[in-house]
C-alpha positions as CSV (number, residue, x, y, z in Angstrom):
1,M,43.7,8.7,1.3
2,R,44.5,6.6,-1.7
3,K,42.8,3.6,-0.3
4,T,39.5,5.7,0.2
5,I,39.7,6.9,-3.4
6,V,40.4,3.5,-4.9
7,T,37.6,1.8,-2.7
8,S,35.2,4.6,-4.0
9,I,36.1,4.0,-7.6
10,A,35.9,0.4,-7.2
11,T,32.4,0.7,-5.6
12,G,31.1,3.1,-8.3
13,T,32.3,0.9,-11.1
14,M,30.7,-2.2,-9.5
15,T,27.5,-0.3,-9.1
16,L,27.4,0.8,-12.7
17,F,27.9,-2.9,-13.9
18,L,25.3,-4.2,-11.5
19,V,22.7,-1.4,-12.5
20,S,23.3,-2.2,-16.3
21,A,23.0,-6.0,-15.7
22,C,19.7,-5.6,-13.9
23,A,18.4,-3.2,-16.6
24,E,19.1,-5.7,-19.3
25,D,17.6,-8.7,-17.3
26,T,14.4,-6.5,-17.0
27,K,14.2,-6.1,-20.7
28,V,14.5,-9.7,-21.3
29,T,11.8,-10.5,-18.8
30,E,9.4,-7.8,-20.3
31,A,10.0,-9.3,-23.9
32,V,9.1,-12.9,-22.6
33,V,6.2,-11.9,-20.6
34,T,4.5,-9.6,-23.3
35,P,3.0,-12.3,-25.6
36,A,1.5,-14.3,-22.6
37,V,-0.1,-10.9,-21.4
38,A,-1.6,-10.1,-24.7
39,V,-4.0,-13.1,-24.5
40,A,-5.2,-12.2,-20.9
41,Q,-5.6,-8.4,-21.3
42,D,-8.4,-6.7,-23.4
43,G,-6.7,-4.9,-26.3
44,P,-7.7,-2.8,-29.1
45,V,-10.3,-4.2,-31.5
46,T,-8.6,-4.9,-34.8
47,S,-9.9,-5.8,-38.2
48,D,-9.4,-9.5,-37.6
49,Q,-11.5,-9.5,-34.5
50,V,-14.5,-7.9,-36.7
51,S,-14.1,-10.5,-39.4
52,P,-17.3,-12.4,-40.1
53,I,-15.6,-15.8,-39.5
54,M,-14.9,-14.8,-35.8
55,D,-18.6,-14.7,-35.2
56,Q,-19.6,-18.2,-36.8
57,P,-19.6,-21.2,-34.5
58,V,-16.7,-23.7,-34.9
59,N,-17.1,-27.5,-35.4
60,F,-14.8,-29.3,-32.8
61,S,-16.9,-32.5,-32.9
62,T,-13.8,-34.5,-34.0
63,P,-10.1,-33.6,-34.2
64,E,-10.2,-33.5,-38.0
65,E,-13.2,-31.1,-37.9
66,A,-11.5,-28.9,-35.4
67,E,-8.4,-28.7,-37.7
68,K,-10.7,-27.8,-40.5
69,S,-12.3,-25.1,-38.5
70,L,-8.9,-23.7,-37.5
71,Q,-7.7,-23.7,-41.0
72,K,-10.9,-21.9,-42.1
73,V,-10.3,-19.2,-39.4
74,R,-6.6,-18.8,-40.7
75,E,-7.8,-18.5,-44.3
76,Q,-10.8,-16.0,-43.8
77,G,-9.8,-14.3,-40.5
78,G,-6.0,-13.9,-41.1
79,E,-2.9,-14.9,-39.3
80,I,-3.5,-12.7,-36.3
81,A,-7.0,-14.0,-35.7
82,Y,-5.7,-17.5,-36.0
83,K,-2.8,-17.0,-33.5
84,N,-5.3,-15.3,-31.1
85,L,-7.6,-18.2,-31.2
86,E,-4.8,-20.8,-31.0
87,G,-3.2,-19.0,-28.2
88,S,-6.5,-18.9,-26.3
89,M,-6.9,-22.5,-26.8
90,K,-3.5,-23.4,-25.6
91,Y,-4.0,-20.9,-22.6
92,M,-7.4,-22.7,-21.6
93,L,-5.8,-26.2,-22.2
94,Y,-3.1,-25.6,-19.5
95,R,-5.0,-23.3,-17.1
96,D,-8.5,-24.9,-17.1
97,L,-8.2,-27.7,-14.5
98,S,-11.5,-29.3,-15.5
99,L,-9.9,-30.3,-18.8
100,K,-7.1,-32.1,-17.2
101,G,-4.8,-31.3,-20.2
102,S,-7.0,-33.3,-22.7
103,Q,-7.5,-31.7,-26.1
104,E,-10.6,-34.0,-26.6
105,K,-12.2,-32.5,-23.3
106,M,-11.4,-29.0,-24.6
107,Y,-12.8,-29.6,-28.0
108,E,-16.1,-30.8,-26.4
109,K,-16.3,-27.7,-24.3
110,L,-15.5,-25.5,-27.1
111,D,-17.7,-27.2,-29.7
112,G,-20.4,-24.8,-31.2
113,K,-18.8,-21.6,-29.8
114,T,-17.5,-18.7,-31.9
115,P,-13.8,-17.9,-31.9
116,T,-14.7,-14.5,-30.3
117,Q,-16.4,-16.5,-27.5
118,I,-13.4,-18.7,-27.2
119,I,-11.0,-15.7,-27.0
120,S,-13.1,-14.0,-24.3
121,M,-13.2,-17.1,-22.3
122,A,-9.4,-17.2,-22.1
123,K,-9.5,-13.7,-20.9
124,R,-11.5,-14.4,-17.8
């Protein structure tokens, strides 16, 4: 009788610990996955996405011009718009097999496109 009660209590205690460990692990996984999903999913339109700078073509003809264009987006469009654009570019750099991880090829592909177009390309 005692053996059954002790076994039941031990099993119940271990189950509680395992359930709480799995629950904490899920929270960490969701926190890590959320930023990557934000680029890939359609989200609500913010004031940063409606900014006029987001509809002007960027100049990616040289790395220096690319840096100037990105800085202009940061100054005029805001930090959120800049981070969305930068995240989209990083996503494309690693996921687009035709670029082969080359920033120069990415700049050639994106030259003349608007930041809004670049972000939508990354969403596809």
